[in-house]
C-alpha positions, -999 to +999 in steps of 0.1 A: +179-746-313+161-776-302+162-763-265+145-729-279+117-749-294+113-770-265+112-738-242+087-722-266+065-753-265+066-751-229+057-714-226+027-721-250+014-751-228+019-728-196+000-700-216-029-724-227-030-737-191-033-702-178-059-692-204-080-723-194-077-713-156-085-676-165-117-688-183-127-710-153-120-681-128-138-656-150-169-680-149-165-683-112-164-646-107-195-641-129-213-666-108-203-650-075-214-618-087-248-629-097-250-646-063-241-613-046-265-592-068-294-620-059-286-617-021-285-578-023-319-577-040-332-599-014-317-581+014-333-548-001-367-565-003-366-575+033-352-542+045-385-527+033-406-526+064-437-550+063-467-530+073-494-545+052-503-570+080-507-540+105-541-539+124-549-505+109-551-498+073-527-470+064-545-459+033-574-447+057-551-428+081-539-392+076-504-388+063-489-380+098-507-410+113-496-433+085-459-421+089-460-429+126-478-462+122-451-472+095-424-463+120-441-483+148-445-515+125-408-514+114-395-519+149-363-502+139-351-468+129-360-459+093-346-435+068-371-412+048-367-434+018-375-466+037-406-447+052-416-438+015-412-476+005-431-487+036-461-463+027-460-474-010-460-511+002-492-503+020-509-488-010-500-451-004-481-450-038-485-411-040-461-404-011-429-388-020-396-382-002-402-345+000-436-349+013-426-373+040-396-350+049-419-322+055-444-341+078-414-355+096-403-321+107-437-313+119-439-347+137-407-341+155-417-308+167-449-325+182-427-352+197-446-380+177-415-390+159-379-388+172-345-389+155-322-413+173-294-407+146-288-384+116-314-395+089-332-423+108-366-418+125-385-438+152-419-432+167-418-409+195-437-408+228-459-377+221-447-359+251-427-327+252-395-332+268 
C-alpha cells in the first residue's frame, strides 16, 4: 500500500508543478496577445495615409480632387476604406465608403485614377489610353 501512496504523492506533485507551469504559460500567452494587439493597433494607425501635411488642404478641394490628392500623398495603392480614412484624417469627416466608391468609378473613366489590382487605387495620369 505504501507504494501506492508514494505513487499518488508523486502524481500530485507532478500535477501541482504542471498547474504552476500552466499558470505561467497562461500569463505569458496573455502578455503576448496584448503585445500583438498593441502592434496591430500601431500598424493600423500607420497604415492610414498621412495627408495632413500635404501642401494643399483637402477640405478646400472638390471631392474628386481630394480623392486624387489622398492617393498621391499615400505613395502606395489604397483600398476604398483607406481612402475614406485618409480623407477623415484630413478633416473631411463626412466622406463615406459609398460616396468615395461612386466617385472612384468616375475618376477611373477619366483616367485620373487607376486600379493596379482589385480593390486598390492609385492616381492616374489623366490621359486616355
